[in-house]
C-alpha positions, 0 to 999 in steps of 0.5 A: 500500500502507498506510504505504508508506515510513512509518517507524514506531517500535514501543516494546515490539515484542518483547513479546506485543502489540508483536510481533503489531503488528510482524509485522502491519506487516511482513506486511500493510503497506509500513511500515519498522518500528523495534522499540524494546525493552529486552528485559525478562524477558517480551520475546522476539525469537523472537516475530518470525520472519522479521524479522531480515534483512527490509530494512524492519525494525530492532531497537534495544535501548533503554529508553524511560526513557533520554532521551538514547539515545531522542533519538538514535533519533528523530534517526537514523530520523526516524519518521512515527509512534510506537506505544507498547506499552512497559509492565510488564503483569502485575497479580500482579507489580505487587502484589509489586513496583510500583516497576518499573511506576511507572518504566516505565509512568509515567516511561517514558511521560513521557520518550517524550512529551518526546522525541516532542515535541522531535522533532515540534517540529523537523519541517516544518509538513507533517511535523508535521501527518502525525506521530502518537503512538498510546499503547496502554492497557488496560480495567483503568484503568476498574476493575471493572464490575457485572453489567451495562454496558460500558466506553465511551470516556467511562467514568471511571477507577477503577484498583484495582491498581498496574498499572492505576494506572500505566497510568491515569497514563500515559493522563493524561500522553498527554492532557495533552501533547495538550492542553498542547503539541498533540502529535498523540496518540491512545489505545486501551484494550483488553480482555484479549488472548490468542493465539500468543507469549503469555508463560507467566505469563498465564492462557491460556498458563499453563493450556495449558502446565500442561494439556499437562503434566498438572499442576494448573490453579489458578483464582483465587477462585471462578473467576467473574471475567469478562474480555472476550477479544480475539485479539491479531492482531485487536488488531494490526489495530485499532491500525494502523487507528487509526494510519491513520484515527484522529482526533487527541486521540480515544480508541478502545476495542478489545474482542472482545465475548467475555465469559467467566468465568475458569473457563469459559476454563479449562474450554474449554482443557481440552476443546480439549487433550483433543481434541488430546492425549487422556489417560486422564481429562478435564483438567477434573479438574486444576482447583483453586481457590486464594486469590484475587488481592488487589483482583481486579476482578470484571468487565471488558467493552468497548464497541468500537462507536466503533472499529467505526462510525467506523474500520470495524474488526471482530474476525475471531475469536470466542473459540471460533475464537481459542482453538482456534488458540491452543491448537493453536499452543502444542501445535505450538510447544513449543520456543518456550515450553520455551525460556522455562521452561528459561531460568529462568522459574518458574511459582510463584504471586506477587501475594498481597501 
């Protein structure tokens, strides 16, 4: 079985993508998973049903900026691999409060690299050769595409938001620690994720929840900004494929080949909700256009052919199948997201600078 008896650190394992990775590792591999998460507002241990009590799972509440405590976890568990998903990730929040993004995404990555390097140097030659650190990043580091073309692994970085700038900086740190210290690292850059357990601040869950409530559906600007959508469970499979078979020092783009305008996404959600929970009128009437986000990148699109060709990964879901699963999940799992809303999360507009 893949990763049998391997100990894998997943930082940010209570977040959206991180929890999908933890669920996948526990369900489909033999890995022993240590979930390292400081439990920020967007983290949710309820996104890990069945993990508690699993003999191959451990949770450690820990911030990756705290070097002494992080060092203790390396010494306690002696991991074979690290998947770094610990990050602040919401662009609107980065506009209003960039400090936390700089601290977690840059300083946190630096601290994790330093402690990984210290630990890696303590290993036997055989264990050093097998160790891997996979840093998970975003296509937003590449900036905005024109009407045509795709982001490749060689696309120049041109981040336009505090969030993407912080992720670009973390990517550069990971590369530098590989080149300078020979730490065996790899990087992935993914397109927009969606799927079950997605925190309600992001576009798709936000629109599903508001659509279920019959509330206005606010679309930024003219709604024609384009994103390439990737089902989160496909992304989790891609990450373990890179961890297992990726080449040290390489970068792999992960995308779903599902370009849609934001307006098309919202309209598709409306139609799916109308089919699940019919109302007196189409939910498309709830769509309204609001002030755009400052510096809103016009288009992202990923070329994932390197990952597909070299490692044999392919997305199992297209946008239609993945979105249908997602909308149905939010409809059938209202207790999960209602607990977040009841816990004090406000759906007020932020990020206007």
